[in-house]
N, C-alpha and C positions, 0 to 999 in steps of 0.2 A: 526526477522532475519535481521541482518544488511547486507550492500552491500558485505562485505568480505565473510560472511557466504554464501550468495546467490551465489557468484562467485565460491566458493568452491563446492557447491552443483551442479552447472552447469558443472563444470569441471569433477566432479565425474560421472555425467550422460554421458558426452562425452566419458570418459574412459570405462564406462560400455558398452556403445553402440559399441565402437570399439572392446572390448573384445567379445561381443556377435556375431558381424558379422565376426570376425576373427576366431571364433571357427569352427571346421569341422562339428559339429552337433549342436543340440540345447543345449545351455548352460542354464539349468534351473536356476542355482544359479544367473547367470547374469540377466536373464529375471526377476526373482523375485526382485533383487536389483534395476533394472531399474524401475519396477512398484512402488517400495517403494519410490524411489527418485522422480518419477513423482507425486506421491501423495503429497509429501512434497511441490513440486513446485506449485501444484494446490492450496494447502493451503495458500501459500504465495500470490499467485495471488488473491485469494478470500479476504484475509486480506487487500491487497492493494486496491482492488475495494471498500471495506467497507470504507476505509480511504478517498478515492477519493469522494465517495458519501457523506460522512460527511462534507468534505470541500465544496462540491458543495452546500449543504443545507445551510451551514454557509455563503457562498458568496452570495447566494440569499437573505438571511436575511439582510446581510450587505448592499447589493445593494439597498434595499428598505428603508434604513435609511435616514432620512433627518434632517438637523440641525434645532434647534429651532429658530424661528424668533425673532430677537432682542437680541439674546444671543451673548456673546463675542466669538471670534474665538477660544480662548483657551478652553472655556467651550464646544464649539461644537466639538473640536478635542477630548477632554476627553470623551465626550458622545459617539462619534464614536468608540473610543478605547474600551470603556466599552461594547458597543453593539457587537463589534467583539469578545471580550473575552467571553461574555455570549453565543454568537452563537456557538463558538467552544467548549466551556465547556459543553453546553447543549446537544451537539450531542454525547458525549462520551457514 
């Protein structure tokens, strides 16, 4: 879900909440729609948490990387880049 879709979902939740609280009685349809939208939001949050954890693991792996002694700067940078790529791809 991209940012625009996420904002649309949040706006929908806000409208549903307004509809629910503006109703004279309990609006079952609005309550069910709110529950469905909240489930979607929770799914997005869980996916974002998984991505954050993947990046944290990759950063820890990259942080422990050290250049080879006696190697050229260019080779060291390439080795670092390769380590970063492998760390991120390995966590998918």
